[in-house]
N, C-alpha and C positions, 0 to 999 in steps of 0.2 A: 920492611923492604922485601923480604922473601915472599910475603903475601902478595905484594904488588907484582913481582915478577911472575908468580904463578898465575895470577889473573890475566896478565898480558899474554902468557903462553896459551892459555885456554881460548882467548878471543882469536888469536892467530890461527890456532888449529881449526876452530869453527869456520873462519873465513876461508881457509884453504879448502876445507871440505865442501863448502857451498860453491866455490869456484869450480871444483872438480865435477860436482853434480851438474852444474849449469853446462859445463863443457860436454859432459856425457849426454845430457838431454838434447843439446843442440846437435851433437854428432848423430844421435839416434834419429832425430827428426830429419836431418839432412839425408841420412841413409835411406829412410823410408820414402822421402820425397823422390830421391833419385831412382829408387827401385820402382815406385809407382809410375814415374814418367817413362822409365825404360820399358816397363810392362805395357803401358798404354801405347807407346810408339811401336812396340813389337806387335801388339794386337792389331793396331791400325794398319801397319805394313802388311801383316798376314791377310787382313781383310781385303786390302786393295790390290794384292798381287794376284787375285783371281780374275781371269778374263771374263767379261760379260758379253753375251751374244744376244743380239736382237732376234727373237724367234721367227719373225716373218721375213726380214730382209737379209739375214745371215751376216750382219755386220758385227765384228768383234771389237769391243772396247778394251784395250790393253793398257793398264796403268801400273806396270811393274816399276819398282824402285830399287836402287842398289844401296842407298843410304837410309838407315832406319829413321834418321831424323828428318828426312825429306818429306815435305808436305804432300799428301795424296792429290793427284790430279782429278779434276772434275770431268767425268765422261762427256765428250762432245756429242751434240745432237746429230744423229744421222738423218739426212734428208735424201730420199731417193731422187735420182736425176730426173725421172719422168714427172716429177711434180714441179719442176722449174717452169716458170712462165705460164702456169695454169691459173686461170681465173674462173671462179664460180661465184654466183650470187645465190644466197639462200635466204628465204623469208620464213618467218614464224619459228624457225628452229635452226640449230647448227646441223647442217646436213649437206655433205659434199660428195659427189661421185667423182673421184680422182682416178687416174690411170691404174694405180697399184692398190688402191684401197678406197673404202667408203668411210668417211669421217662423220661422226655424229656425236651429239651430246646425250649422255645417258644418265638418268637419275638413279640414285642408289636404291637398292632393293629394301623394302620396308618390312617391319615386323609389327605384330599386333600387341599393343600394350593397353589393357583394359578394353575400351571400345574404340580406340584410335590406332591408326597405323603410323609409326614413326620410323625415322632413319637414324643414321649415326651423326648426321649434321654435316657430312662432307659436301652435300649439294651435288649438282650436276658435274660430271667428269667428261672430259673430251676423250673419246674412244675411237677405234676404227675396226673395220672388218677387212681382213687381209684377203685379197683376191688370189694370193699365191697358195694359201693353205686352208682358207675357209674358216679361220678362227677369229676371235674377237680379242682385242688388246687395248690397254690404256695407251694413250698417245704419249705417255711419259717414258723417257728413255733413261731415267736414273734407276739403276738396278737396286739401289738401297732404299728407294722411296716407298712409303706405305700409303701415299696419296691422301693422308689426313691433312697435311699442310702443303700439299702439292700445288704448284701454280695452276694445275688443271682443275683443282677443286673449286666449285662454285662458278664455273663458266656459265655466264648468263645466256638466256635466250633473247638476244637483242632483237630490235625491230627488223634489222636486216644485217646479214653478214656476207663477207666475201673472202675468198682465198686467192692470194696472188704471190708468186715467187717466194714460197715457203713461209708466208706470214698470213695470219688471219686478221681481218679488219671487221670491226663491228660499228654499226651506226645506231645511236640511241636517239629515238625520235623525241623523247621528252627533254633530254638535255641538249639536243642538237649538236652532238659531239661525235667524232670519229676516233676510235682507239684501235690500236693494233697490238698483237703479241706474236711471238715466234711460234714455230710449229709445235713445240712441246709445252706451250703455255707460259714461257718465261719472257722477259724483256717486254713487258707491257708498257705502252707509252701513248700519250695523247697526241694524235696526229693533227686534229683540227677542231676548233670550237666555233660553232656558228655565231653570227653577230647577235648581240642582245636586241630585244624587241623585234625579232624576225619570226615569221610564222611559216613553217615548212609545209608546202602544199602537195608535195609528192615525194615518195621515198627514193633512195638512191637506186638507179639502175633497174634492170630486169634480168631474169636468168640468162639472157644471151647478149648482155651489153659487151662491147668489144674491148679486147686488150686489157689495159690496166686502168680503165677509167670508170669512175662513178659519177652519176649526174644527179642533181637535185634542183628543184624549183622552189622558190620561197618568196614570201611577201616581205619586202624590205620595210624598214621603219618609215621611209618616206612614201609608203603605200604604192610602190612600183614592184612589179614582178621581175624576178631575175632567174636566170639559169646558170648554175655553177657546175664546174667539172673538177673533180678531185683526181689527181694523178697518183696512183699507188706506187709508181716507180720512184718519183721524186718527192712525194709528200706535199706537193703544191696544189693549192686550191685556186682556181681561176674563175673570176666572175665574167663569164662569156658575154652576158648582156651588157655589162659595163664597157667591155672592150669593143663589141661590135654594134651595139644598139639594137640587137635582135633578141627575140625571146620565143621559145616554145617550152612546154612542159613535157619532158621526156616520158614517153609511154612504152615504146618498144624499139628494137633495133633489128635491122635486116640488111644483109648484103653490104655491110660497111657503113650504112647510113642510120641516122637517128630519126625517129618519127615521134611527133607529139602535137598536142593542141596548142594553137596560138591564141592570142587574146580575143580574136574574133570567133573562136569556137571551132574552127576548121582544123583538120589534121594536115600538118606540113611535114615535108622531108628536109633534112639538113645534114650537112657533114658534121663531123665531131667537133669542129671548131666554131660552129654556128655562124660561119661567114657566108655560106651559100644555102639559102632557103628556097624551096620550091613548093608550089601548090600540088596537091594530090586529089585524086577522085575518091579517096577512101571515105566512106560514110558508114559507120557502124550502126547496127540496130540500137535503139535507145536502151540504156541501163545494161550495157554489156560489161561484164566483169571478166577481164582477160587473166588467165592463170598459166597457160602453157603455149609454147610455139613448137610446131613440128614442121621443119622446113619453112616455107613461106606462109603456113596456115596458123593463124591465131585461134586458140581454143579456150572457151570459157562458158559462162552461164549467164542467163538473164535474170536479174532480180529487181523488181519494182518495190516501191515502198508505200504502204498504206498509212498515210499521214494521220488519218482519223483515229486509227487504233494503234498507230506507231509499231507496226509489225511488217516484216518483209513478205513479199509475195513472189515466189519462185515460179518462173515460166518455162524453163527448159535449157537445153544446151545450144550454144551458138558458136559457129566457126566462120572465119573470114580469111580468104586467100589474098595476101598483099599483092601478089603478082597479077592475078587474073581478075580480082575484084569479086570473085564468086563467094557468096555467103550462103550458109546453110543454117536453118533454124529447126531444131528438133524439139517440139513442144512436149511437155510432160505427158499430155494425153496420148501422144504417139509412142513415147518411150514406155509408158506404163508405170512410171514412178515419178515422185516429186523430187527433182534434182536440186539439192541445196549447195553442192560444191563439187567441182571437178578436180579430183585428186591428181590424175596422171593421164597422159596421152602418149600414144606412139603411132606408128604408121597404120595400125589396124584397129586399135580399140581406144575407148575413153573410159576410165574408171571414175566412179562418182559415188557420193554419199546421198542418202535419201533421209527423209524425216519420219521414217517408220516409228511408230510408237513402241513396238517391241513387247517383250515379255515382262510381266510384273515381277519385280525382284523383292520388294518389301517396303517398309517405311523408312524414309531417310531421317537424318538427324533432326530436321525441323518438323518432322511429323507428316510430311507429304508422301503420297504414293510415288514410288520410284519404278520407272520402266526402263528397259534397255533392249535395243534391237541388235547391236553388234553386227551390222550387215554392211557389205561392200558389194557394189554392182559394177557390171561391165557391159558396155554397149558398143556395137560396131560404129565406125566413124560416120556412117550415114544415118545413125539413129535406130537401126534395126537390131533385132535379136538381143534384147536386154536380158541378162541372166544375173542371178545372185551367185557370186563367186565365193563369198564367205558369209557365214551366219553362225553366231555364237553369242548367246545372251550373257555369257560369263566374261565377255570382252567388250570394252567400250572403245570405239574408234573415234578419235578426235577429228572432227570434220574440217578443221583448219590445219591439221597436222600434215607433215610431208609424207609422200609415198614414193618409193623407188623400186623398180624391178631390175634385178641383175641376174642374168641367166634364168634359173628356175626358182630364184629366191625373191621374196617380196618383203620390203622393209616398210614399216608403218608405225606411226605414233599411236599408242593405245594404252590401255590399262586393264587391270583385272576388276571384275564386278561381282558382287555377291553380298551376302549378309554376314557380317562379322561383329561380334560383341552385341548381337541383337539389332544391329543397324544396317540398312542397305547403304553401301558405300563403294567407292573406287579406291584402288591402291596400286602401287607399282606402276605409276605413270612413266612412260619412257618408250624406247624403241623396242619393237617386237619384230620377229622374223617368222615367215611362213614359207612353205614350199608349194609351188604351183604344180598341180597335177596335169596329166596329159589332156584332160577335158577342160582345163582352164580354171578349175576350182582350187581353193586353198584349203589344205587339210586342217591346219590349226595355226594359231599365232602364239608364239612362245616368247616370254620375256628374255631379252638378250643377256646372258651371263658373260661377264668379261673376265678373262684370265688375269689374275693378280700378277 
């Protein structure tokens, strides 16, 4: 009997000890969890109680909290008032000259690994040049973002892009879609998807299309041509041909009207609703590729095509005044260079690229000889006084890239060129900036470094 009582007491003691240990462990775990959570909240509160200031616009984001358990606020995106109702159309790259800034897509700087240049994988980032202080910034307004998973990372170079009322719009020619995203890269959404079995015959708009509209002409599945208008204000796409029975393929805009070719091949003038179409006397020189408009003057180049050898034949610069009907042809023989693309034009000059062979750099990756000219030319509007304003074989200038002049700065799409890892190659493709000297020449082009 005594033995049974002793055994019972031993089991009771062990059970009580186990319960105490379990309680102690639970209490310790709870204490540690509470301490961790309290520390985390305190650290978070400490981090978010610091005001963040935008370096260019002077806007302060204040996210102070009075309760440590309160969730931190997400800084709101600041949009300068002077960007409201701005519309810009950009082709071949993200590149917008806005009142307070120049917005562009910049590729990341690369480093040499073996015989290849590589980046971090972030892709292109939306950046801007501040006209207020002359510095470059990422378009991201999140002060804690490292841009590796930023909405701005991987911004594509769409077939055509527009900016309207604080949103970017991009048109993908292959997918036939319109997508938009907010000024800082967030809130991306599909605005419109083209019909299946449709063939797009002209891109949306031109650099001076009016207000909030984009236009496109396409071949419908029933093999009829249609002109559509997309309203960036409402997100509505209207088939103007279906509504009115009229059609033109939008080519350029002037003085509130739209101009384009009709099905008979002549250039017509129309209002933006396509309800009033008029004949014009406009007859362009054959094979005219329009790239710019300065006032009523359309500026571009003439490019024919050698079908036997399947190569282009460049003829020179061509301009046409919509108001007067005056046309000017500046042949390559007169200019003194073979014009392959007109980059930029203003009231005085036309900037263009030529097909100069350039300096021998070395052998490329496929074993062929690589040459690079890195030249940019400027000619008077009447075709006289052609001068080379920039020449550097260590820079490659992309002949379809954008070029913009702001004050004494020139922005252009370029890359570095040289021999790296024993191979002639290009790297750091992106936006470069140069300074225009008093004689019109550009001293050098430097890769744009963006402030983190």
